[in-house]
C-alpha positions in Angstrom: -28.7 -58.7 -47.1 -26.2 -57.3 -44.7 -28.8 -55.6 -42.8 -31.0 -58.8 -42.4 -28.0 -60.9 -41.4 -26.8 -58.1 -38.9 -30.6 -58.6 -37.4 -30.1 -62.0 -37.4 -27.1 -61.8 -35.5 -27.9 -59.1 -33.0 -31.2 -59.4 -32.3 -32.0 -63.2 -33.0 -28.9 -64.9 -31.9 -28.5 -66.4 -35.3 -31.5 -68.7 -34.4 -31.9 -71.4 -37.3 -35.5 -70.7 -37.5 -35.3 -67.3 -38.1 -32.3 -67.6 -40.4 -34.5 -70.5 -42.4 -37.3 -67.6 -42.7 -35.0 -65.0 -44.2 -33.4 -67.5 -46.4 -37.1 -68.6 -47.7 -37.8 -64.9 -47.9 -35.1 -63.9 -50.0 -35.4 -67.1 -52.3 -38.9 -66.0 -52.9 -38.8 -62.5 -54.2 -35.4 -62.9 -55.8 -36.7 -65.9 -58.1 -40.1 -63.8 -59.1 -40.1 -62.5 -62.7 -39.2 -58.7 -62.8 -41.3 -57.9 -66.3 -39.4 -59.8 -68.9 -36.1 -60.1 -66.7 -35.2 -62.2 -63.7 -32.8 -61.7 -60.9 -30.2 -64.2 -62.7 -30.3 -61.9 -65.4 -30.1 -58.5 -63.6 -27.2 -59.7 -61.4 -25.3 -60.7 -64.3 -25.9 -57.2 -66.0 -24.9 -55.6 -62.5 -21.6 -57.3 -62.6 -21.0 -56.0 -66.5 -21.6 -52.8 -65.1 -19.0 -53.2 -62.2 -16.3 -54.6 -64.5 -17.2 -52.4 -67.7 -15.2 -49.7 -68.6 -18.3 -47.7 -69.6 -19.8 -48.9 -66.2 -20.2 -47.5 -62.4 -17.4 -49.9 -61.4 -14.8 -47.7 -63.5 -15.6 -44.8 -61.2 -15.1 -46.9 -58.3 -11.9 -48.1 -56.3 -10.7 -51.6 -56.7 -12.0 -52.3 -52.9 -15.4 -51.0 -53.7 -15.8 -53.1 -56.8 -14.7 -55.9 -54.8 -17.4 -55.4 -52.0 -20.0 -54.9 -54.7 -18.9 -58.4 -55.9 -19.0 -60.0 -52.7 -22.5 -58.7 -52.2 -23.5 -60.0 -55.6 -22.3 -63.6 -55.2 -23.9 -63.6 -51.7 -27.4 -62.5 -53.3 -26.5 -65.0 -56.0 -26.7 -67.7 -53.5 -30.3 -67.5 -53.2 -31.0 -67.4 -57.2 -32.4 -70.8 -58.7 -31.6 -70.1 -62.2 -27.8 -70.4 -61.7 -27.4 -71.6 -65.2 -29.0 -68.9 -66.7 -26.7 -66.3 -64.8 -23.6 -68.4 -66.1 -25.1 -68.0 -69.6 -25.6 -64.6 -69.3 -22.2 -63.7 -67.9 -20.3 -65.7 -70.6 -21.8 -63.5 -73.3 -21.2 -60.2 -71.1 -17.6 -61.5 -70.5 -16.9 -62.0 -74.0 -18.0 -58.6 -74.8 -15.7 -57.2 -72.4 -12.9 -59.2 -73.3 -12.9 -59.2 -77.0 -14.1 -55.3 -77.0 -11.3 -54.4 -74.7 -14.2 -53.1 -72.3 -12.8 -54.7 -68.9 -11.2 -52.3 -66.6 -9.7 -54.7 -64.3 -8.0 -58.2 -64.9 -7.8 -59.0 -61.2 -11.5 -58.1 -60.9 -12.6 -60.6 -63.5 -10.6 -63.6 -62.2 -12.0 -62.6 -58.5 -15.5 -62.7 -59.6 -14.7 -65.9 -61.2 -12.9 -67.3 -58.0 -16.1 -66.4 -55.7 -18.4 -68.2 -58.4 -16.1 -71.2 -58.2 -15.7 -71.3 -54.5 -19.6 -71.3 -54.3 -20.9 -73.8 -57.0 -17.7 -75.9 -57.9 -14.8 -76.1 -60.6 -17.2 -77.5 -63.3 -19.5 -74.2 -62.9 -16.7 -71.8 -63.8 -14.8 -74.2 -66.5 -16.0 -72.1 -69.5 -15.3 -68.8 -67.8 -11.8 -69.8 -67.1 -11.2 -71.1 -70.2 -11.9 -67.5 -72.1 -9.7 -65.8 -69.7 -7.1 -68.7 -70.5 -7.7 -68.2 -74.4 -6.8 -64.3 -74.1 -3.6 -65.1 -72.5 -2.6 -68.1 -75.0 -3.7 -65.6 -78.0 -1.0 -63.3 -76.6 1.7 -66.1 -77.0 0.6 -66.7 -80.7 0.7 -63.6 -81.6 4.3 -63.2 -80.7 4.9 -66.5 -82.8 2.9 -64.5 -85.5 5.3 -61.7 -85.4 8.4 -64.2 -85.6 7.3 -66.2 -88.3 6.4 -63.3 -90.3 9.8 -61.4 -89.4 11.6 -64.8 -90.4 9.5 -64.9 -93.6 10.7 -61.5 -94.6 14.2 -62.2 -94.1 14.1 -65.5 -95.9 14.3 -67.8 -92.8 12.7 -70.8 -93.2 10.3 -72.2 -90.8 12.0 -75.3 -88.3 10.3 -78.1 -89.0 9.3 -78.5 -85.2 7.5 -75.2 -85.6 5.3 -76.6 -88.5 4.7 -79.7 -86.7 3.5 -78.2 -83.4 0.1 -77.9 -82.5 -1.2 -74.4 -81.1 -1.1 -74.1 -77.3 -5.1 -73.8 -77.1 -6.8 -77.0 -77.1 -10.5 -77.5 -76.9 -12.3 -78.9 -73.7 -15.6 -80.4 -74.1 -17.4 -82.6 -76.6 -16.2 -81.1 -79.8 -17.1 -83.8 -82.2 -16.0 -81.6 -85.6 -12.3 -80.6 -85.7 -13.3 -77.9 -87.8 -15.0 -76.4 -84.9 -12.4 -77.0 -82.6 -10.9 -73.4 -83.0 -12.7 -70.0 -83.4 -11.3 -66.8 -84.6 -12.3 -63.5 -84.6 -11.3 -60.3 -86.5 -12.9 -57.1 -86.9 -12.1 -58.0 -90.6 -14.3 -60.8 -90.2 -12.0 -63.2 -89.2 -12.1 -66.3 -86.6 -11.7 -65.5 -83.0 -9.0 -62.8 -83.4 -7.8 -59.5 -82.7 -6.4 -57.5 -85.7 -4.9 -53.9 -85.6 -4.8 -52.4 -89.2 -3.7 -49.3 -90.6 -5.1 -48.3 -94.0 -2.9 -46.1 -95.7 -4.2 -43.1 -97.4 -5.1 -43.8 -101.3 -3.9 -41.5 -103.8 -5.5 -38.0 -104.1 -9.0 -38.3 -105.5 -11.1 -35.0 -106.9 -13.5 -35.0 -104.3 -11.9 -34.1 -100.9 -14.1 -36.0 -98.7 -13.0 -39.4 -100.5 -9.7 -38.7 -100.0 -10.0 -37.8 -96.3 -12.3 -41.1 -95.7 -9.7 -43.1 -97.4 -6.8 -41.8 -95.2 -7.7 -44.3 -92.4 -6.3 -46.6 -89.9 -8.4 -49.7 -89.5 -8.3 -52.6 -86.9 -9.7 -55.5 -88.1 -10.9 -57.8 -85.3 -13.4 -60.8 -85.7 -14.5 -62.6 -82.4 -11.9 -60.7 -80.7 -11.9 -57.0 -80.9 -9.1 -54.7 -80.7 -5.5 -54.5 -80.9 -4.1 -55.0 -77.4 -1.1 -56.9 -78.6 2.4 -55.2 -77.4 3.9 -52.9 -80.2 6.5 -55.2 -80.4 4.4 -58.3 -81.2 2.3 -56.3 -83.9 3.0 -57.7 -87.4 3.1 -54.9 -90.4 1.4 -56.2 -93.5 1.0 -53.9 -96.2 1.3 -50.7 -94.1 -1.4 -52.3 -91.6 -0.3 -53.4 -87.9 -2.2 -56.9 -87.5 -2.6 -58.8 -84.4 -4.9 -61.8 -84.0 -6.4 -63.6 -81.2 -7.1 -67.3 -81.5 -10.2 -68.5 -79.4 -11.5 -72.2 -78.4 -14.9 -72.7 -79.9 -16.1 -75.0 -76.8 -15.1 -71.8 -74.1 -17.0 -69.0 -75.9 -20.6 -68.0 -76.6 -22.0 -69.2 -80.0 -21.9 -66.2 -82.5 -23.4 -66.3 -86.2 -21.0 -66.0 -89.0 -21.9 -63.3 -91.3 -20.7 -62.3 -94.7 -19.1 -58.9 -94.8 -16.7 -57.6 -97.8 -13.6 -56.4 -96.2 -11.1 -53.5 -97.4 -8.5 -55.3 -99.3 -5.7 -54.5 -96.6 -7.6 -56.6 -94.2 -8.1 -59.2 -96.6 -4.2 -59.3 -97.0 -4.0 -59.6 -93.3 -6.4 -62.6 -92.8 -4.6 -64.4 -95.8 -1.1 -64.1 -94.1 -2.5 -65.0 -90.9 -4.2 -68.0 -92.3 -1.0 -69.0 -93.9 0.8 -69.0 -90.6 -1.8 -70.8 -88.8 -1.9 -73.7 -91.3 1.6 -74.1 -91.2 1.0 -74.9 -87.2 -1.6 -77.4 -87.4 -3.7 -78.8 -90.2 -6.2 -80.3 -88.0 -7.9 -77.0 -87.2 -9.9 -74.5 -89.0 -10.2 -70.6 -88.3 -13.7 -69.5 -88.6 -13.6 -65.5 -88.9 -16.5 -63.6 -86.9 -17.0 -59.9 -87.5 -19.8 -58.9 -85.1 -17.3 -58.5 -82.2 -14.6 -56.7 -84.3 -13.0 -53.3 -84.1 -10.8 -51.2 -85.6 -9.0 -47.7 -85.8 -9.9 -45.3 -88.9 -7.9 -42.2 -88.8 -9.7 -39.5 -91.1 -9.0 -35.8 -92.7 -12.2 -35.8 -94.0 -14.2 -33.7 -91.3 -12.9 -30.1 -91.4 -15.3 -28.3 -89.3 -12.7 -27.6 -86.9 -9.3 -26.6 -87.7 -7.8 -27.4 -84.4 -8.8 -31.2 -84.9 -7.5 -31.7 -88.6 -7.4 -35.3 -88.1 -9.5 -37.7 -86.3 -9.1 -41.0 -85.0 -12.3 -43.3 -84.8 -12.5 -46.4 -82.6 -15.1 -48.3 -85.1 -16.4 -51.9 -85.7 -15.4 -54.0 -88.6 -18.7 -53.6 -89.9 -18.7 -49.7 -89.6 -15.3 -50.0 -91.1 -16.4 -51.7 -94.2 -19.3 -49.1 -94.6 -17.0 -45.9 -94.1 -14.3 -47.1 -96.3 -17.0 -47.4 -99.3 -17.1 -43.7 -99.6 -13.4 -43.8 -100.9 -14.9 -44.5 -104.2 -18.2 -42.8 -104.0 -19.3 -39.3 -103.0 -23.2 -40.7 -102.3 -24.3 -44.2 -101.8 -28.0 -45.1 -101.2 -28.7 -47.8 -98.3 -29.4 -50.5 -100.9 -26.0 -49.6 -102.4 -24.3 -49.9 -99.3 -25.9 -53.3 -98.3 -24.8 -54.4 -101.8 -21.1 -53.4 -101.5 -20.8 -54.4 -97.9 -21.9 -57.8 -98.3 -24.0 -57.5 -95.2 -27.2 -59.7 -95.7 -29.6 -58.7 -93.2 -31.1 -55.5 -94.2 -32.1 -54.6 -90.4 -28.3 -54.9 -89.4 -27.1 -52.5 -92.0 -29.6 -49.8 -90.9 -28.4 -50.2 -87.4 -25.0 -49.9 -88.4 -25.4 -47.1 -90.6 -27.7 -45.1 -88.2 -24.9 -45.5 -85.3 -22.5 -43.5 -87.8 -25.3 -40.8 -87.8 -26.6 -40.4 -84.3 -24.1 -39.3 -81.4 -21.2 -38.5 -83.9 -22.9 -37.6 -87.2 -20.0 -38.9 -89.6 -22.7 -39.5 -92.4 -25.2 -37.1 -93.8 -28.7 -38.4 -94.2 -30.6 -37.7 -97.5 -34.0 -38.2 -95.6 -35.4 -37.8 -92.1 -37.5 -39.9 -89.5 -36.6 -43.1 -87.8 -37.0 -45.2 -91.0 -34.5 -45.5 -93.8 -35.6 -46.3 -97.0 -33.7 -48.3 -99.4 -33.1 -45.5 -101.9 -32.0 -42.8 -99.1 -28.7 -41.1 -99.8 -25.8 -41.0 -97.3 -22.6 -39.1 -97.9 -19.7 -38.0 -95.7 -20.6 -35.4 -93.2 -17.5 -33.2 -94.1 -19.1 -30.3 -92.2 -18.6 -32.2 -88.7 -17.0 -30.4 -86.0 -15.4 -32.7 -84.0 -14.3 -31.8 -80.6 -11.3 -34.0 -79.9 -9.1 -36.2 -81.9 -10.3 -40.0 -80.5 -13.6 -40.5 -80.9 -15.4 -43.8 -79.9 -18.0 -44.7 -82.2 -20.9 -46.4 -80.5 -21.4 -50.0 -82.1 -24.8 -52.1 -82.2 -22.5 -55.1 -81.7 -21.2 -53.7 -78.6 -24.4 -54.4 -76.5 -26.1 -57.5 -76.0 -29.2 -57.5 -78.5 -32.8 -58.8 -77.9 -31.6 -61.4 -80.3 -28.7 -62.6 -78.5 -31.1 -62.5 -75.0 -33.7 -64.8 -77.1 -30.6 -67.0 -78.3 -29.3 -67.2 -74.5 -32.8 -68.3 -73.1 -33.1 -71.1 -76.1 -29.5 -72.5 -75.2 -30.4 -72.8 -71.5 -33.5 -74.7 -72.2 -31.7 -76.9 -74.4 -28.9 -77.5 -72.0 -31.4 -78.4 -69.3 -32.5 -80.8 -71.4 -29.4 -82.7 -71.5 -28.4 -82.2 -67.8 -31.9 -83.7 -67.0 -31.2 -86.2 -69.2 -27.8 -87.1 -67.7 -28.8 -86.7 -64.3 -31.7 -89.7 -65.0 -29.2 -92.0 -66.5 -26.6 -91.3 -63.3 -29.3 -92.2 -60.9 -30.9 -95.1 -62.6 -27.7 -96.5 -63.6 -26.9 -96.6 -59.7 -30.2 -97.6 -58.7 -30.9 -100.0 -61.7 -35.1 -99.8 -60.9 -36.7 -97.0 -59.5 -40.7 -95.8 -59.2 -41.5 -92.8 -60.9 -41.8 -90.4 -57.7 -38.4 -91.3 -56.3 -36.8 -91.1 -59.5 -38.4 -87.3 -60.0 -37.3 -86.6 -56.2 -33.5 -87.9 -56.5 -33.3 -85.9 -60.3 -34.4 -82.8 -58.5 -32.1 -83.0 -55.7 -29.2 -83.6 -58.2 -30.0 -80.8 -60.1 -31.2 -78.1 -57.6 -27.8 -76.6 -57.3 -27.8 -75.3 -60.5 -31.6 -75.1 -61.6 -35.0 -76.2 -60.5 -36.4 -78.4 -62.8 -40.3 -78.7 -63.2 -41.8 -82.3 -62.7 -43.2 -82.0 -66.3 -39.8 -81.8 -67.7 -38.3 -84.6 -65.9 -41.3 -86.7 -67.2 -40.7 -85.5 -70.6 -37.2 -86.5 -70.6 -37.8 -89.7 -69.0 -40.4 -90.6 -72.0 -37.6 -89.5 -74.5 -35.0 -91.9 -72.7 -37.5 -94.7 -73.0 -37.8 -94.0 -76.6 -34.2 -93.9 -77.1 -33.8 -97.2 -75.0 -31.8 -95.9 -72.1 -34.9 -97.1 -69.7 -37.9 -99.3 -69.9 -41.0 -99.6 -68.0 -41.2 -102.2 -65.5 -43.6 -105.2 -67.3 -45.9 -105.5 -64.1 -45.9 -101.8 -62.8 -46.1 -99.0 -65.6 -44.9 -96.1 -63.0 -41.5 -98.2 -62.3 -38.3 -97.6 -64.8 -35.6 -99.9 -65.4 -32.2 -99.1 -66.4 -30.8 -100.7 -69.8 -27.4 -101.3 -69.9 
């Protein structure tokens, strides 16, 4: 793009005819399908690579990252499916924020500001809301720490504090107050961030069991990791716990999944729920486990005498699976699924395999890519860790194919609502229009975000007629009238 624009300026004197030809060319090839992906998804993923701690941007200077983001946003101007880019960006931003994978808060805000300048305030409302939630959750964590300290000292909570509502508020059309707030904790909590230390259990006969139980875990649900300042962490039964509360309407939708948590994490959730219920009775926390993470400190892996203790950074599901081996030398896949409470058999396989590949913490009883329900797993006590801290890859850290399909489905549904809203807006102003004029006006209104097909507009018109927002002219079936 830089080269083409330089040619426009230096060789063609920024002639409008050549500039339009260049713009048409960029729009043509950027909006072509590339296999199953398109430019919107690829640009979102490239931005994620620039902003993710494990991406190319982590090795670049701040100036270089800023320059690349500028180029991305300039290319973004030629993309027609800007709504798909936004939805993909929300998913990736959520992963970075909740799993603490963003290497620069300033770069995140810079990208949002650039998009806001290009597409307007409404376009970036949810992205800004996600950043705001992360900041507000830190204030709530401090309030939680104070509440817990006061309760331990026997100081009653002030009446004003009990009546006060949390600073976060939903924006959008949240119709059910029970969905107004989302909390996530690797322990399976609502959108929260909980760090947990699991103290070693009483010595067992089996060294692997004893070692595995000697674990430090961070419980997190929608938000992962323990980024709260040490001064605001709450120690509950030996577990350092911090929680983040997020607004449902700002964040992508995640499925709630069942998970049997270690008792220490359950205590953390119950304590925070007591605190939150005292602040407001009109909102309900929904705990998500899929984006949680934690820290397990283990002495089970004795292969390297120089590293007697290993700190594992793992997801909530991985915590639940690993701590099962505190009470068993070997477990079959079916037993792991039953005791962990994970209903999805494929999900269990993914999490178990993630503990057997890059860092073989578990030892398989079989071989091959497929895992039978009866295959046995045990702690790999002979594993030789090369360093004290290990970041264990988690299947939930990446956007899965299922999530990508869900993103596309959400975009399709959102487009239906956008088309209907545009039709009503145009008809409310004009009162009566023929079909072709209505299609053109609606297309112009929606063009900055996506390019609607005439057939899509026609289907939405028919639906609005069925719901009695519009009606056909009695003397001309291709003309519509607005019904107040």
